[in-house]
N, C-alpha and C positions, 0 to 999 in steps of 0.2 A: 504493500500500500504506500510506503514512503517513496519508493522509486517511481511508481505509477502516478504519484500525487493524487490519490483518491480522496479529494477534498469534499467535505459536506458544505452545502451552500448556506450555512448559518455562521458566517465568519470563516477565519482560516483554521479549519479543524480537519485532522486526518483520522480516519477510523482505523485503529490498530487492534485487530482481534475484535473483542467486544467493548473496547474502550475508545472514547473520543478524546483526542489529544490536540491541544493548540499547536498550530503549525505556523512558524515564523517564515515570512517570505524570503528571508536571507539564509534559511537553513540549508546546509550542504552536508551530504553524507559521503564520506570517503572510506573505502574499504581496501584492504591489501591482503595479498596471499603470498606465501613462500613457494607455492607450486610453480614449477618451471614452465609448464605448458597447460594451464587450466582450461577447461572447456566451459563456455557459457552459452546458454540458449540464445537463439537469434533475437528473441524479443528483449532479452536483457541487454544485448549488445546495441540494440536500436535505441534503448531508453537511457543508456549510460555512456560515459566516455571512458574507454579502456586505454590505459597507459602501460606500455611494456617497458619495464626498467631492466630487463635481463640483459646480460652482457653477451654481445656477439663476438665471434672470433676475429672478424675483420676490424671491428671497432676497437677491441682490446689491443690487437696487434698495432694498430695505428697510434693508439694512446701510449703504449709502451715505447714505440719507436720515437715518438715526440719527446718522451721523458729521457730516454738514453741519449738522444742527440742534444737535448738541452744541457745535459751534464757534460758530455764529451766535447761538443761543439756548440757552446751557447751563442757564438756569433752567427752560426749557420741557422739555428732555430729562430733567432731574432730577425735575420734577413728573410726567412720564410714567412714570418708573421707580417713584416713590413710589406713584402711583395704582394702577399695575398690581400692585404688592406688596400694597396695601390690599385691592384687589378679590379677590386670591387668598386673603388671610387671612379675609375675610368669607365666602367660599365654604366654606373649611375649617371655620370656626366654625359656620356654618349647618348643615353636614353633621353636626357633632358634636352640636349641639342637637337635630337631627332624630333621631339615633341615641339620644340620652339620653331623648327623649320616648317613643320606641317601647319603650325598655327599661323605663321606668317603667310603661307600660301593660301590658307583657308580664308583669312581676313582681307587679303589683298583685293583691291578693286581696279578695274580698268585693265589696260595693257601692261603686262608684267615687265616687258622690255623697256617701256618708257618710264616706268616707276623707278627712278634712280635710287631712292632710299631703300626700296625693297631689294633691288639688285645688290647693293652694297651690303645690306644685312645678310642676304643669302650667301653671298661670297664669303663674308667673314665667318658665318656659321659653318659653311662647308670646310673652310681652311682649318678652323678650330677642331672640327670633327676629325679631319685627316690627321692632325697633330695628335689628338687623343688616341686615335686608332694606332698610330705609330708607337706611342708610348706604351699602349696596352700590349702590343706585340713584343716590344722590348722587355716588358715586365714578365710576359709569359715565357720568353726565351731564358731569362735569368732564373725564373722559377723552375724550369726544367733542369737547369744546371744544378740548382740547389737540391732538387729531388734525386738527381743521379748520385750526389755525394751522400745524401741521407740514406739512400737505398743500401749503401755499403754496410750500414748498421742493422739492416732488417733481420739478418739471421739471429741476432741476439734477442730481438723482440719476438721472433717466431718461436725460439726455444722456450722463452718465458711463457708464451701463450699456450704452447703444448702442455707444459707443466701445470699451468693454472687450470686448464679444463680437465686434465686427469684428476687433479686434486679436487675439483668441484664435483666430479662424478663419484668420489669416494662415499658420498652420502647414500648412494644406491647400495653400497655394501653394508653400511651401518649408519643409522640416523644420527649418531653422535658426532660423526665426522662433518663438522660445519666450519668452513674456513672463509674468512672475509677477504674481499678484494683489497681492502685498505691494508690489512696485515700483509698480504702477499706483495703489494707494491712497496711496502716498507722493506721487506726482505730483498726485493729486486733492486732497490736503490742502494741498499747497504752493500750488496754484492758488487755493484758497479764501482763503488768506492774502494772495495777491498781487492778488486781484480789487479793483477800484476801489470804495471805500466810497461809500455814498449813503444818506441818511436815508429816501428813498422806497423802500419794500420791493420794489416791482415793478421799479424800476430796478436795485436791488441784485441781485435775482435774475437779471436780464438780464446784468449784469456778471459774475456768478458763472458763468453758462452760457458766456459768451464766454471767460472765463479758463480754465475747465475744458477747453473745446474746443481752444483754442490750445495750452495746455500739454501736453495729451495727444497732440494731433496732432504737435507738435514732438518730443516724446519718442519717438513710434512711428516717424516717417519717418526719424529718424536711424539707425535700425537696419535700414532696408529697402534692397534693391538699387534702382537708379535705375528699372529697368523695372517695378517693382512699386509705386512711389509713386503713380502715376496710378490704378492699380487700387484702392488703399486710399482715395484721395481721393474717387473717384467713388462707391465703395461707401458711404463716410461721408455724402456729400451725399444719396444716394438714401435711406438709412435715416432720416436726419433729416427729409427731406421726407415720407416715408411716415408717420412718427410724427406729424408736424405736421398732416397731412391726416386 
């Protein structure tokens, strides 16, 4: 009755069972579930707003990649943010110029060619749009260069992502195995700090992968029953090998 807003027409009242309860117009009902993939009837979905807060593999991997690049190459991550911001601004400005151009043409009267003010305005708008488009293309080119460098760190984010989702699935073995993403991120960041330094980027990345794997594994197995440690270890080895192949 609350979701359906079954109100009685003598004021704001909702009938809940055999009781009549005052209903405030600003009342909001928020419910949550820990179920990973809950099923709701179509009528419930039509009457409510469903928000999925579950973590996806691609989303988590992108998040972890951004975090490791922010630690290893803060200049790169800052440039990525600035370029993305510039690209969005260029898109917005181009749309404004396009709307301005169409507005000028729509409101113009008489012969376009003889309207000197209109011709000058159109020419100025077109030139500005071309400059904006050029800047947008340069920003996109720079963004691709940044992405190529960031991608070198992706194997570290991929390994962490594999471990997280194996860890998350441990609740299927025993309900007591509940691990938070916040705690896992803390272990992940500490592993980055503890990884052995090396000027060779490829060796550094290998060191990061080893540190993340060891730290995460140690953190997880401490909370497992003895009979489940082997299951987790084998699953981790299999997933790593599958990803590598």
